[in-house]
N, C-alpha and C positions, 0 to 999 in steps of 0.2 A: 168828296166820292164818299161812298156808302162803303163803310165797313161790316163786312159778314166774318163771321166765322162758322166752319166747318170742322166734325168732330165726326172721324170715319173711324168707327170699329174695327179692330182688327183682328181679335184674334182674341178668344174666351178661352182663360187659362185656368180651370177648374172655380176657385170663389170668384175669381177677378176679371175683368176684361181690361185689355189693353185697346190702345188707339190712338190718331194722332190729332193734334186739332188745327187747323191751318188758318190765319190770318189772313183775309183779303181786303185787300183798298182797290174797290172796285174788281175788275178783274187779275187783277196782279198778284201774287202772293207774295205777303209781305214777308211773314213768319210761319214757321210749323214747332209745336212741341208735342212730347207725350202726354198721353193719359192714362191714368189709370183709375178704374172706377170697378165697382160693384160686378159679379154677372147679369145676368138676367134672371129673377126671380119672380117673376109676373107681376112688377111694378109693386112690390110690398117694398111699406117704409121702413128706411134705415137698413135693406139688408140688400134690394136691387137695384139696378141702373135706372134708369128712365126709357121710356118706350121711344123709339126714333119720333124725329117730327121737327118741328122747326120752333124756336122758342125763341126767349127772348132774354140776353145778358142784360144783368143792371147792378150797376156800381153800389155797393153796399159797405158798411164797417162795421166791427163789432170788437168785443173787447176780445175773444177769443182768438180770432182770425187778423184781426187789424183790416184794413182795404182788402176786399175779396169780391167774388160776383155772385148774383144772385139769379139763379136761372128761373126764370116764369115763364107763365103762357103768353100767347102772343099779344093779349090783353090786359095786360100786368098782372092776372089770376096766378095764382098758385099751379104748377104741374098737377094733372088730374090727379086725385087719389093722393098729392104728397104735400109737404110741405115743407120750405127750406132748405131746397134742392142748391147747394153752392158749389161753386170752383172754387177753391181753397186750396191754401198750402197743407203740404202734409205728403210721406214717403211710402207710407206701407200703407195693406190693404185695411189695416185695422182702422185705420184715421178716415177711410172713406163716409162709412156709416152713410151710403148713398149717396156720396156727392163724390164731384170731380175732381182728384187731384193732377195738378200741373207739372212736368219735370223734363231736364234737358235727355235721359237718357233712360232706357230699361237697364234695373243691373240687380239683381239679388244681393242688396245691400245688408240684410238680417241671416242671411243662411237658410232661410226656412224653407229653400226650393219653388219661390214663388219672384218673377220678378217687382222690383218697386222702383219709384223714379226720383233717379236724383236732382241736386238744384230746384227743389219745392219753390221755394221761398223767390230766388233770384228768378224763376222762369215766371213765377205770380209776379213777380214788379216790373218785369218788361211786359205782359200781357198788360198789366193795369197803364200803363205809358200808352202803350198802342192801338188800346180798343176804348172806345170812347165810350160815355156814361151809360149808352142804351146800345145795343147792339144785336144783332138777328144771331142766332144759334141755327145751323141746320143740323142733327143727329144722322148719321145713315152705317148702316151697317154692311161689309162687303160681303158680297156673297162667300162660302165656305170654299169654295172651288178654285175661286180667286186669291185665298189666301196662300 
């Protein structure tokens, strides 16, 4: 069965965007978690979320984040205009730097008035268990009137 992930952006909250990442095994939803990423800043490196579209999630590892996912174009290239866009652990918008952070829930952990994600390391570990080494990622935004 093909595993697909869909990130639905739900709400732009000042400098950040909140969404839900759903993992599908064929047509069946296997898992859902929260995603924190920067707001749309015209795809500027390190400060913007990536454009809507279809990408690949490719497993990788680094000293800084351990095992995580690299978001690539459909042909294994970088996201246009960007490099090293990752899905890695982190709780606060300052941890995003253009990347996506998974978590169990949205909550204002640090009291700054913006929602963060909690349980990011555990959520990422579970995603690493259920998403294969290479998977499709579709990024969509709900129309504002539906949010």
